[in-house]
N, C-alpha and C positions, 0 to 999 in steps of 0.2 A: 533573485529579487525578493525582498521582504515586503509583504503587504500587511499593514497593521489595521486592526479594528474591523475586520470584515466579519459580517454575520454569516450564519450558516446559509441563509437564503442567497446572499451575495456570492458566496463561494460556489453554491450550486449553479447560479446563473453563469458565472465564469466558466465552470466546467461544461455546462450545457452548450454554451457558445463555441467552446473549443471542439466538442464532439460533433456539433452540427457542421462546423467548418470542415472537419476531416471527412465527414460523410459527403459533403458537397464536392470536395476535391477529387474523390476517387470512388470507384465501385468497390464492393466487397465489404468485409467486416472491419470494424474498428475494435481494437483489442486493448484493454486496460487491466492493470492490476490495482487492487484496492486493499486498504487495511481493515482489520477488525477493531474490537474495542468499542468504547462508548461514543467517542467523538464523531466518527463518520456517519453513523446511522441517521441522525437528523438531516445531514446533508444529502444522503442518499434519497431520503423521502422527499426533500424539496426538489432534488434533481429530477425525480421521476414524475413530478407534476408538470414538467416541461414537455412540449410536444415534439419529441425527437422520434426517429425511426429506430426504436429500441431493438427491433428484430435484427439490426445490423451490429449490435453491441455484444462483444464477448468479454465477460468479466472473470478475471482470475483473482482469487484471494491471494494476498501476498504471503500469508501464512495461516496456519490453523492449529488448534489443539487436536491431538490424536484421539478423537472421540467420534461416535456415530453422528451423522449429520442432524439427527433429530434430538441430540443432546443440547441442553440450553447453553453449553459452553462452545458450541460449534460456530465458528465464524461463517463457514460455508453455508450451513443451514439457514442462518439469519439472512445472509446475502441472497441466497436462492429464493427465500420467501418474499423478498422485496422485488428482485429484478426479473425473475421468471414470469410472474403474472403480467409484467409489462411487455414481455416478448423477448427479453435478452437471454443469451446463453450464459450459464454459470459453470465454470470448470471446477472439478474436484482435484485438488493437488494430490498427486502420487509421485513417488520418487522416480518412476519410469516415464512420467509425462514429458512430452516434447515441448519445451518452452519456446514460445514465439518471441519475436521482437515486439515489444509493447509500444503502442502509440503514446501511452502515458503510464508512468508508474507513480501511483499516489501512495504516500507513506505517512504513517504516524511516527512518533518517537516516544520512548519511555524516559522517565527522569534519570535512569541509569545510562541513557544514550543508546538503548537498543532500537533497532529498526526491524520490521517484520518480527521473526522470532530469533534474530541474531543477537543474542544477549552477550554481554561482555565475556562471560566464561567460555563461549563457543569460539572465540578468537577468529572471527570471520576474515577471509582472505580475498583480496582482489583477484588472485590467480586460482581460486578454487576451480577444479576441473568439472564440478557438478553444478548444474543450475538449481537443483532442489536437494535439500537434505532433511533427514529426520534427526532430531537432536533433543537433548534434555537441558532445559535451563537450570542453572544452579546459582542462587537458590531458586527453587520452584515458587512462583508467585502464589501466595496462599489462596487468592481468589480463583486461581485456575491451575491447580497442581497436576498438570498433564504434560506428557511429552509433546513435542511440536513437530510440524512439518513446515518447511519454509523455503521460499526462494532465497538463494545465496546472493552475495554481492554481485557476481557476474550476471546472475539471472535478473536481478533488479536493474542493473546498469544496461542491459540489452533493451533499451527504451529510447524513444525520441525526446522525451522530456520527463523531468522529475517534479513532483508536487508534494509538498508537506502541508499538513494542517496541525499546528501545535498550540495547545492551550495551557496557560499557566506560566508564571514568571520563572519557576524553577526549570521548566523544560526550555523556555526561551533562552535562559542563560547557558544551558548546555549546548543548545543549537548554535548560538552565536559564537561560543568558544570553539566549536567544531569548525565553523566557517573560518575562524582565525587560525586554525591549525594548532590549538593549544592543548589538545589531548588526542588520544588514539582510540576513543570509544568507537563502537560500530558505526555510528552516524558520521563520525569524522572520517573513517575509512571509506565509507560510501561517497561522501562529498569529495574526498581526495581523488577518487577515481572517476568522478563525473565530468564528462566532456560535453554533455547536453545541457540545455537550459534548466535551471532549478528555480521554482517558484514556491515561496513559503508564505502561508497565511497564518497570522498570529493574532 
C-alpha cells in the first residue's frame, strides 16, 4: 500500500497506533527493527511524544556502521539516545545475535536500491543462511566510509509486516520499479520475497 503526502507526525501517529494495538492484543514485548539515516529520526521524536508503554518495546537497528556507539556515525548510539530514556530496550547488532521474528520491520531505501546495508555490490539473497552479516559497501558512501553490520533479507523478512518511508522522486521511481519487478536491486529482491503486508509512506 502506497500512502502519499504523509507528514512525519502522521507517520508517527500511524506507527504509534499500530504499536498500541499490538500491546493491547497480547502480553510481553513488541519487537521492531528500524532504519538509520536522516529520515527516521524526526519520526522517532514524534513517535516518542505519544503515551505508549515504551518499556514493552524492543528496538533493533536494521543495520549500522561498524563504529563505537558513541561515534557520530553510529545508528545504534543515536537510536539508543532517543528510545532508552523513554524506557525501551535497544539491541546492539552482532553477528552472533539471535534474531527474533519482528512485529514490524521499518526500512528506508537508498537511491541505488539498497535496504539496510544490503548494497547492490553485496548481492543479497533470499536464501542467505545467516540473519546478520558484516560486509563492506562498494563504493563506500563518502559520508560514512565504514564497514557495516546488517540484517540480511531473511532477517528482515522474518517479520509480520514491512514498512517503508521514502523521500524524494528519485527514490520513489526506484521503489515503484521494484514493485513492478523491473529490476533486481536489493529492494526488489526483498519485495519479491515478501509474503506479509507492505506499507510505504512517500
